[in-house]
C-alpha positions in Angstrom: 0.0 0.0 0.1 1.1 3.4 -0.5 -0.5 6.8 0.8 1.2 8.9 -1.5 -0.9 11.3 -3.9 -1.9 10.6 -7.2 -0.6 13.3 -10.1 -3.5 14.4 -12.2 -2.3 16.6 -14.9 -4.0 18.8 -18.0 -3.8 22.0 -20.0 -6.5 23.5 -18.0 -9.7 22.7 -15.9 -10.7 19.7 -18.1 -8.6 17.3 -16.3 -10.9 18.1 -13.1 -13.5 15.6 -14.8 -10.8 12.9 -14.2 -9.8 14.2 -10.7 -13.8 14.3 -9.9 -13.8 10.6 -11.3 -10.9 9.7 -8.9 -12.8 11.0 -5.8 -15.7 9.1 -6.9 -14.4 5.8 -7.8 -11.2 5.8 -5.4 -12.1 7.8 -2.3 -9.0 6.8 -0.3 -6.8 8.2 -2.7 -5.1 11.6 -2.6 -4.8 14.0 -5.6 -2.2 16.5 -6.6 -3.7 18.2 -9.4 -1.9 20.6 -11.9 -3.3 22.4 -14.5 -1.5 24.6 -17.1 -4.1 27.5 -17.0 -1.5 30.0 -18.1 -0.8 28.3 -21.5 -4.0 26.5 -22.2 -5.2 25.8 -24.6 -2.4 23.0 -25.9 -4.6 21.7 -28.8 -3.3 24.3 -31.7 0.3 23.9 -30.4 3.0 21.7 -32.2 3.8 18.3 -30.9 7.4 19.6 -30.0 6.1 22.3 -27.7 3.1 20.0 -26.3 6.1 17.6 -25.3 8.3 20.3 -23.7 5.1 21.8 -21.8 4.1 18.2 -20.6 7.5 17.2 -19.4 7.6 20.5 -17.6 4.5 19.4 -15.9 5.8 15.9 -15.1 8.7 17.2 -13.5 6.7 19.3 -11.1 4.8 16.5 -10.0 7.6 14.1 -9.8 9.6 16.6 -7.3 6.3 16.5 -5.1 6.8 12.4 -4.8 3.4 11.5 -6.5 3.1 7.6 -6.7 1.5 7.5 -10.2 0.6 10.0 -13.1 -2.5 10.5 -14.9 -2.1 12.4 -18.0 -5.8 13.9 -18.4 -5.2 15.6 -21.5 -5.8 14.1 -25.0 -3.4 16.5 -26.7 -0.8 15.5 -24.3 -1.8 11.9 -24.6 -1.7 12.2 -28.3 1.6 13.8 -28.7 3.8 13.3 -25.6 3.0 10.0 -23.9 6.0 8.1 -25.1 8.4 10.9 -23.9 6.6 10.9 -20.6 6.6 7.2 -20.1 10.4 7.4 -20.7 10.9 10.3 -18.4 8.6 8.9 -15.5 9.9 6.6 -13.0 6.4 5.8 -11.7 3.5 4.2 -13.7 1.7 6.6 -16.2 -1.9 6.4 -17.3 -3.3 8.2 -20.3 -6.7 8.9 -21.3 -6.7 7.8 -24.9 -6.2 3.8 -24.9 -8.9 3.2 -22.1 -11.6 5.5 -23.8 -11.0 4.2 -27.4 -11.6 0.5 -25.6 -14.8 1.6 -23.9 -16.0 3.0 -27.2 -14.9 0.2 -29.3 -16.8 -2.3 -26.9 -20.0 -0.4 -26.6 -20.4 0.3 -30.5 -23.3 -1.8 -32.0 -22.5 -0.8 -35.5 -18.9 0.0 -35.5 -19.4 3.7 -36.5 -17.9 5.6 -34.4 -16.9 9.3 -34.2 -14.4 11.1 -32.3 -14.0 15.0 -31.7 -11.1 16.5 -30.1 -8.4 19.2 -30.5 -6.5 19.7 -33.6 -3.4 18.1 -32.3 -5.4 15.2 -31.0 -7.1 14.8 -34.4 -3.9 15.3 -36.4 -2.1 12.8 -34.6 -4.1 10.2 -36.0 -3.9 8.2 -32.7 -7.5 7.1 -32.3 -7.7 5.9 -36.0 -4.6 3.5 -35.2 -5.8 2.3 -32.1 -9.4 1.5 -33.3 -7.7 -0.4 -36.4 -5.9 -2.7 -34.1 -8.8 -3.4 -31.7 -11.9 -3.5 -34.4 -10.5 -3.5 -37.5 -13.9 -3.6 -39.2 -15.3 -0.2 -37.3 -15.1 3.1 -39.6 -13.8 6.1 -37.3 -15.0 9.7 -38.2 -12.8 12.3 -36.7 -13.6 16.1 -36.3 -11.3 18.8 -34.9 -13.4 21.2 -32.6 -10.8 24.0 -31.7 -13.2 26.3 -29.9 -14.5 24.0 -27.5 -11.8 24.3 -24.9 -11.9 27.9 -25.1 -15.6 27.8 -24.7 -15.3 25.5 -21.5 -12.6 27.5 -19.9 -14.5 31.0 -20.5 -17.4 29.1 -18.5 -19.7 29.3 -21.7 -21.1 25.8 -21.8 -24.5 26.9 -21.1 -24.2 30.0 -23.6 -25.9 29.9 -27.1 -22.5 30.0 -28.6 -21.7 26.5 -27.4 -25.1 25.3 -29.1 -24.1 27.0 -32.2 -20.5 25.6 -32.5 -21.7 22.1 -31.3 -24.2 22.0 -34.4 -21.5 23.2 -36.5 -19.1 20.5 -35.7 -21.2 17.8 -35.5 -23.0 17.7 -38.7 -20.1 15.6 -40.5 -20.9 13.2 -37.7 -24.7 12.9 -38.2 -24.2 12.4 -41.8 -21.6 9.4 -41.1 -24.2 7.8 -39.1 -22.3 7.0 -36.0 -23.9 5.5 -32.7 -21.0 6.2 -30.4 -19.2 9.3 -30.1 -15.7 9.7 -28.1 -15.3 13.0 -26.1 -11.5 13.1 -26.9 -10.7 15.9 -24.8 -11.0 16.3 -20.8 -12.9 19.5 -21.5 -15.7 18.0 -23.5 -17.7 16.2 -20.8 -18.7 19.9 -19.7 -20.4 20.0 -23.0 -22.0 16.8 -22.4 -25.5 18.3 -22.4 -25.3 20.4 -25.4 -23.7 17.4 -27.6 -26.4 15.0 -26.5 -29.2 17.5 -27.3 -27.4 18.0 -30.8 -26.9 14.4 -31.6 -29.8 12.7 -30.2 -30.5 9.9 -27.8 -29.3 7.3 -30.6 -25.6 8.4 -30.1 -23.5 7.1 -27.2 -21.5 9.4 -25.7 -18.0 8.4 -24.1 -16.4 10.3 -21.6 -12.8 9.5 -20.9 -12.8 9.9 -17.1 -14.7 6.6 -16.1 -12.6 4.1 -18.3 -9.3 6.1 -17.5 -10.0 5.9 -13.6 -10.8 2.1 -14.1 -7.5 1.6 -15.8 -5.8 3.6 -12.9 -7.4 1.6 -10.2 -6.3 -1.7 -12.0 -2.5 -0.4 -12.3 -2.4 1.1 -8.9 -3.3 -2.7 -7.5 -1.1 -4.5 -9.9 1.9 -2.0 -8.8 0.8 -2.6 -4.7 0.0 1.3 -4.8 -3.3 1.5 -3.3 -3.9 3.8 -0.6 -4.4 2.4 2.8 -7.5 2.9 4.5 -7.6 6.6 6.1 -8.7 7.5 9.6 -9.3 11.1 8.1 -10.9 12.6 4.6 -8.4 12.4 2.1 -6.6 15.7 1.2 -6.6 16.9 -2.4 -4.4 19.8 -3.6 -5.0 21.6 -6.7 -2.2 23.7 -8.3 -2.5 26.1 -11.5 -0.2 28.2 -13.2 -2.7 31.0 -13.6 -5.0 31.2 -10.6 -8.1 33.1 -12.0 -11.4 33.8 -10.8 -12.9 32.1 -13.8 -10.9 28.9 -13.0 -12.1 28.8 -9.3 -15.6 29.2 -10.6 -15.6 26.2 -13.2 -13.4 24.2 -10.8 -15.8 24.5 -7.9 -18.8 23.5 -10.2 -17.3 20.4 -11.8 -16.0 19.3 -8.3 -19.3 20.1 -6.4 -17.8 22.3 -3.4 -15.5 25.1 -2.7 -12.1 24.0 -2.9 -10.7 27.5 -3.4 -8.7 27.0 -0.1 -6.8 24.1 -1.8 -5.9 26.0 -4.9 -2.2 27.6 -5.2 -0.6 29.4 -8.1 2.6 27.7 -9.2 5.6 28.0 -11.7 6.4 25.0 -13.8 9.2 26.4 -15.8 12.7 25.8 -14.6 13.0 24.2 -11.3 9.5 23.8 -10.8 9.4 25.6 -7.3 5.7 26.7 -6.1 5.0 30.0 -6.2 2.2 30.8 -4.1 -0.4 33.5 -5.5 
């Protein structure tokens, strides 16, 4: 057993959907969350830049003695996962492999869609993995570059979210998909809008649940499960820009006021924390 925290990191607030699922599925585990909110979004950036940023986040968390890493960002999982695994002495869980497996097993017709950032879709990772897992299946992939800014600005219930959802998913509808992978951890915050746009015939696959299930399997295999606690698990949240908007969205995702557990940090260079 191991009482050290799990490191979860993302470019912004989206990874909090994975942190929330850890809190639900694995209540004994403690979380050290890191969101690079000063440099969000990662999706429009090149693979080399995403990899450099990702390794800075990894170093920050490793210095703080996490026992495992969850790459709660599809762009990093698509572009930097090999570099992260080479760099990390602790187990690394990405969001793409378990989510693709879930979608492949749940699709009835094999006509699957995936929406994601430009970097994730351009990587072709979902198509490669699906071809290995279910060769007869057909994947329709659509980049949705404006969804992350919409979520980061707290506009998930705004008409602009519905407008862009209608714009993006037209191709998916004509492709006749029965399953849609939300290929960015920000996108579950748009689930209601997407469900309304696509209709009940399309199953939406959120990465949080399959990713945390994969994390639990790995923790048990490695003997890293947290021991029973005599107190409530303590979670900490670090961001590179602790804006009011982040606090508002984070509290809504996590279902409580976590402001006292958020600190602003720097991840460049030594990774030393700078309390804001």
